[in-house]
C-alpha positions in Angstrom: 63.1 17.2 -1.1 59.8 16.3 0.3 59.3 15.8 4.0 58.2 12.6 5.5 54.9 14.2 6.6 54.2 15.3 3.0 55.0 11.8 1.7 52.7 10.2 4.3 49.9 12.6 3.4 50.2 11.8 -0.3 50.2 8.1 0.4 47.0 8.5 2.5 45.4 10.4 -0.4 46.3 7.7 -2.8 44.9 5.0 -0.6 41.7 7.0 0.0 41.3 7.6 -3.8 41.9 3.9 -4.5 39.2 2.9 -1.9 36.8 5.3 -3.4 37.4 4.0 -6.8 36.9 0.4 -5.7 33.7 1.4 -3.8 32.4 3.2 -6.9 33.1 0.2 -9.1 31.4 -2.2 -6.7 27.9 -0.9 -6.2 25.5 -2.2 -3.6 22.5 -3.7 -5.4 19.4 -4.9 -3.4 16.0 -6.3 -4.4 13.0 -5.1 -2.4 9.6 -6.7 -2.7 7.8 -10.0 -3.0 9.8 -13.1 -3.5 6.7 -15.1 -4.7 4.5 -14.7 -7.8 1.9 -16.6 -9.8 2.6 -17.8 -13.3 1.1 -15.5 -15.9 0.5 -12.8 -13.3 2.3 -9.5 -13.2 5.1 -9.3 -10.5 6.4 -6.0 -9.2 9.4 -5.2 -7.0 11.9 -2.4 -6.4 15.7 -2.3 -7.0 18.1 0.0 -5.1 21.6 0.7 -6.3 24.2 2.7 -4.3 25.9 4.6 -5.6 23.4 5.4 -8.3 24.6 4.5 -11.8 24.4 6.8 -14.8 22.5 4.2 -16.9 19.6 1.9 -16.1 20.5 -1.4 -14.6 19.7 -4.5 -16.8 17.8 -7.2 -14.9 17.2 -10.7 -16.2 15.3 -13.7 -14.9 16.2 -17.3 -15.7 14.7 -20.7 -15.1 17.0 -23.4 -16.5 17.6 -22.3 -20.1 14.4 -20.2 -20.1 14.6 -16.4 -19.7 12.0 -13.8 -19.4 12.4 -10.0 -19.7 12.2 -7.8 -16.6 11.2 -4.2 -17.3 13.2 -1.6 -15.4 11.9 2.0 -14.7 13.7 4.7 -12.9 11.7 5.9 -9.9 14.2 8.1 -8.1 18.0 8.5 -7.8 19.3 5.0 -7.4 15.9 3.5 -7.1 14.1 1.5 -9.8 10.7 -0.2 -10.3 10.8 -3.8 -11.7 8.0 -5.5 -13.5 7.8 -9.0 -15.0 5.4 -11.8 -16.0 6.8 -15.3 -15.4 5.4 -17.7 -18.0 5.7 -20.8 -15.9 6.0 -22.0 -12.3 9.4 -22.6 -10.8 12.3 -20.9 -9.0 13.4 -18.0 -11.2 16.9 -16.6 -10.5 17.3 -12.9 -10.9 20.5 -10.9 -11.6 21.2 -7.3 -12.3 24.0 -5.8 -14.5 25.2 -2.4 -13.4 27.8 -1.0 -15.8 30.4 -3.8 -16.2 29.5 -5.6 -13.0 26.8 -8.2 -12.3 25.0 -8.9 -9.0 22.8 -11.8 -8.0 19.4 -10.7 -6.7 18.2 -14.1 -5.4 15.2 -16.0 -6.5 11.4 -15.5 -7.0 9.3 -18.6 -6.5 6.5 -18.7 -9.1 3.4 -20.9 -8.4 0.7 -22.0 -10.7 -2.4 -19.8 -10.9 -5.3 -21.3 -9.0 -8.9 -20.0 -9.3 -10.3 -18.3 -6.2 -13.8 -18.3 -7.9 -15.5 -18.9 -11.2 -18.3 -16.3 -11.4 -18.5 -15.8 -15.1 -17.2 -17.5 -18.2 -17.0 -16.6 -21.9 -15.3 -18.1 -24.9 -12.7 -15.9 -26.7 -12.4 -16.0 -30.5 -8.9 -17.5 -30.1 -10.4 -20.6 -28.6 -9.5 -19.9 -25.0 -11.9 -19.5 -22.1 -12.1 -16.3 -20.0 -13.1 -16.6 -16.4 -14.3 -13.8 -14.1 -12.4 -14.7 -10.9 -14.2 -12.1 -8.8 -12.8 -13.2 -5.4 -9.3 -12.5 -6.7 -10.2 -9.3 -8.6 -9.1 -10.5 -12.0 -10.0 -12.1 -15.3 -8.1 -15.4 -16.0 -7.5 -17.0 -19.4 -7.7 -20.8 -19.6 -6.2 -22.9 -22.4 -8.9 -25.5 -22.8 -6.5 -28.1 -24.3 -4.2 -28.1 -21.3 -6.2 -26.4 -18.6 -3.3 -24.1 -18.0 -4.3 -20.7 -16.6 -2.7 -17.3 -17.2 -3.6 -13.8 -16.2 -5.8 -11.9 -18.7 -6.5 -8.7 -16.8 -6.5 -7.4 -13.3 -5.6 -3.7 -13.3 -8.6 -1.5 -12.3 -10.7 -4.6 -11.6 -12.0 -5.3 -8.1 -14.8 -7.9 -8.2 -15.7 -9.1 -11.7 -18.8 -11.2 -11.8 -20.0 -11.4 -15.5 -18.1 -11.4 -18.7 -18.7 -11.5 -22.5 -16.8 -11.1 -25.7 -17.8 -9.0 -28.6 -17.5 -10.1 -32.3 -14.2 -8.2 -32.7 -12.7 -9.8 -29.6 -13.3 -6.9 -27.3 -14.0 -8.1 -23.7 -16.6 -6.6 -21.4 -16.6 -7.2 -17.6 -19.3 -6.5 -15.1 -17.6 -5.5 -11.8 -20.1 -5.3 -8.9 -17.8 -3.4 -6.6 -16.5 -0.8 -9.1 -19.5 -0.5 -9.7 -19.2 -0.4 -13.5 -18.6 -2.3 -16.7 -15.1 -2.4 -18.0 -13.9 -2.8 -21.6 -10.7 -4.7 -22.4 -9.2 -4.1 -25.8 -5.7 -5.0 -26.9 -4.8 -5.6 -23.3 -5.9 -2.1 -22.0 -8.6 -2.1 -19.3 -10.9 1.0 -19.3 -14.0 2.0 -17.4 -16.8 1.8 -20.0 -20.2 2.3 -18.4 -21.6 3.1 -14.9 -24.2 0.8 -13.3 -25.1 0.3 -9.7 -23.7 -3.1 -8.8 -23.7 -4.9 -12.2 -23.9 -8.7 -12.2 -23.7 -9.8 -15.8 -23.1 -8.4 -19.3 -23.9 -9.5 -22.9 -22.8 -8.2 -26.3 -24.7 -8.4 -29.6 -23.4 -8.7 -33.1 -23.2 -4.9 -33.5 -21.2 -4.5 -30.4 -24.1 -3.2 -28.3 -23.7 -4.1 -24.6 -26.5 -5.1 -22.3 -26.1 -5.1 -18.5 -28.1 -6.5 -15.6 -27.7 -5.9 -11.9 -29.3 -5.0 -8.5 -30.9 -1.9 -9.9 -33.6 -4.2 -11.3 -33.1 -2.8 -14.8 -31.4 -3.8 -18.0 -29.2 -1.1 -19.4 -28.1 -0.8 -23.1 -24.7 0.7 -23.8 -23.8 1.6 -27.4 -20.2 1.2 -28.7 -19.6 5.0 -28.2 -20.5 4.6 -24.5 -24.0 6.2 -24.7 -26.1 4.5 -22.0 -29.9 4.1 -21.7 -32.4 2.1 -19.8 -33.5 -0.8 -22.0 -35.9 -2.8 -19.8 -37.4 -2.6 -16.3 -38.7 0.3 -14.2 -36.2 -0.1 -11.4 -38.8 -1.6 -9.0 -38.6 -5.3 -8.1 -41.3 -7.6 -9.5 -42.1 -9.8 -12.4 -44.8 -8.1 -14.3 -45.4 -6.7 -17.8 -45.3 -9.8 -20.0 -46.8 -8.9 -23.4 -46.1 -5.2 -23.0 -43.1 -2.8 -23.5 -40.0 -3.8 -21.7 -39.5 -0.3 -20.2 -42.8 -0.7 -18.4 -42.1 -4.2 -17.0 -40.7 -5.1 -13.7 -37.9 -7.7 -13.2 -37.4 -9.9 -10.1 -33.7 -9.7 -9.3 -32.4 -9.9 -12.9 -29.1 -11.6 -12.9 -27.9 -13.5 -16.1 -28.3 -12.0 -19.6 -27.5 -13.2 -23.1 -28.3 -12.3 -26.7 -29.8 -15.0 -29.0 -28.7 -15.4 -32.7 -31.6 -13.2 -33.7 -30.5 -10.3 -31.5 -33.2 -10.8 -28.9 -32.1 -10.3 -25.3 -32.9 -13.0 -22.7 -32.8 -12.2 -19.0 -32.6 -14.7 -16.1 -34.5 -13.7 -13.0 -35.5 -15.6 -9.9 -38.0 -18.1 -11.3 -38.0 -17.6 -15.0 -36.2 -16.5 -18.2 -37.8 -13.6 -20.1 -37.0 -12.4 -23.6 -37.1 -8.9 -25.0 -37.9 -8.8 -28.7 -35.2 -6.9 -30.7 -37.7 -5.3 -33.1 -40.7 -4.6 -30.9 -39.1 -4.3 -27.4 -42.0 -6.4 -26.1 -41.1 -8.6 -23.1 -42.4 -12.2 -22.7 -41.6 -15.2 -20.4 -40.1 -18.1 -22.3 -39.0 -20.5 -19.5 -40.3 -21.1 -16.0 -43.5 -20.8 -14.0 -42.1 -18.3 -11.5 -41.7 -21.0 -8.9 -38.1 -21.9 -7.9 -38.5 -25.4 -6.4 -38.1 -28.2 -8.9 -41.4 -29.6 -10.2 -40.5 -31.5 -13.3 -37.4 -32.7 -15.1 -38.8 -32.4 -18.6 -41.6 -30.7 -20.4 -42.9 -27.5 -22.0 -40.6 -24.6 -21.1 -43.4 -22.6 -19.5 -44.3 -25.5 -17.1 -40.8 -25.9 -15.7 -39.9 -24.7 -12.2 -36.3 -23.4 -11.8 -34.1 -20.9 -10.3 -32.5 -19.2 -13.3 -29.2 -17.6 -12.6 -27.3 -17.4 -15.9 -28.2 -18.1 -19.5 -26.4 -18.8 -22.7 -27.2 -19.5 -26.4 -25.7 -21.9 -28.9 -25.4 -20.7 -32.5 -28.5 -22.7 -33.5 -30.6 -20.9 -30.8 -30.5 -23.7 -28.2 -30.9 -22.0 -24.8 -29.0 -23.2 -21.7 -29.9 -22.1 -18.2 -27.8 -22.5 -15.0 -30.1 -23.4 -12.1 -27.9 -23.5 -8.9 -30.7 -24.0 -6.3 -31.9 -27.2 -8.0 -28.4 -28.2 -9.0 -29.6 -28.5 -12.6 -28.5 -27.4 -16.1 -31.5 -26.9 -18.4 -31.5 -27.3 -22.2 -34.4 -25.5 -24.0 -34.8 -26.5 -27.7 -37.6 -27.5 -30.1 -40.3 -26.5 -27.6 -39.0 -28.6 -24.8 -37.0 -28.0 -21.6 -34.9 -30.8 -20.1 -33.0 -30.7 -16.8 -29.7 -32.4 -16.2 -28.7 -33.2 -12.6 -25.0 -32.3 -12.4 -24.2 -33.1 -8.8 -23.0 -29.5 -8.2 -24.6 -26.0 -8.5 -23.9 -24.5 -11.9 -23.2 -20.7 -11.7 -22.7 -19.8 -15.4 -22.9 -21.5 -18.8 -21.5 -20.8 -22.2 -22.2 -23.0 -25.3 -19.5 -24.6 -27.4 -22.1 -26.2 -29.7 -25.8 -27.2 -29.6 -25.0 -30.2 -27.4 -21.8 -29.3 -25.6 -21.4 -26.5 -23.0 -18.9 -25.2 -20.5 -20.2 -24.8 -17.0 -18.8 -22.7 -14.2 -18.8 -24.5 -10.8 -18.1 -21.6 -8.4 -18.4 -23.7 -5.3 -15.5 -25.9 -6.3 -13.6 -23.3 -8.3 -13.6 -25.1 -11.6 -15.1 -25.2 -15.1 -16.5 -28.4 -16.6 -17.5 -29.5 -20.1 -21.0 -31.0 -20.2 -22.1 -33.3 -23.1 -25.9 -33.5 -23.5 -25.6 -36.7 -25.6 -23.9 -38.6 -22.8 -25.1 -36.7 -19.8 -21.6 -36.5 -18.5 -19.5 -33.6 -17.2 -15.7 -33.6 -17.1 -13.4 -31.0 -15.5 -11.4 -28.9 -18.0 -10.2 -26.1 -15.6 -9.5 -26.2 -11.9 
């Protein structure tokens, strides 16, 4: 017959075992990290579970009837990394399932993406607009029909200023702080070419990339990554018209674009110059070299402007962003015409011969300008 002491000891062991079992079946689950995010941007946080389960927790996010997947990755025993992209703004409720039990993780408040800057723009083959939001260190995609913004790329980027898209949809970004050109293909961002503080980038029909920047040269990068100086000596100036591009000097070359014939146009302080694809001869095609406005219309070589960025329509019409004079220039059929916009255009990309998209960096927006009506309307921002 068991003594009372033995019975009491057994009872205590049963109670302790029962408590341990209850504790094991009721894990402590805690979310660590930001409780705010931007729609379309990647959100990251950490999850801790004590005691550590044998299988990965399952985390879900809900907004009304909408759900979005949350990726879970084991970091250490009982600790997990979370990653998600919330498709629309709102208060998303998170929960975790550990074994047979569920635990509420609270809410993440998701806000709309707002542009911090609009330093470069380029049309994507899918019809959307890509915006180099350099002040936020990212490239943003804009749906032109709705104006809705989503994140296109941010990893590895620090200060993207110029952007262009190749014929196959590959995106190239000039990042002045990297300092390098990045290539984005199928969502993967890779360092593509080195350049000292690049400012803009352009791609031709063969996928050859041209880069301008504060090194006072134009660099050509072939699809395999081979890089060579294409124009400019590296010394500041504006000399060498009519001669080889490699012997010419450029005065703070900034914007760059490739025309339908494969010739490269470079915007510098007071002019736009073209490098012939076949002969590599450089010549001035717009501007006198003087920056202060002297005429609103006339022969291209008699116009005064501060050329910052350039873009071509498919028919060869050239558009020039002139922020100092708050003008947008259209160059076609031997004539240049200026349009007063009421703001300082920073970049331009053509939708057609008569309609262009214009980046207004001062007001963090993109507008559509119609040359037939002379009107501009906001499409993003």
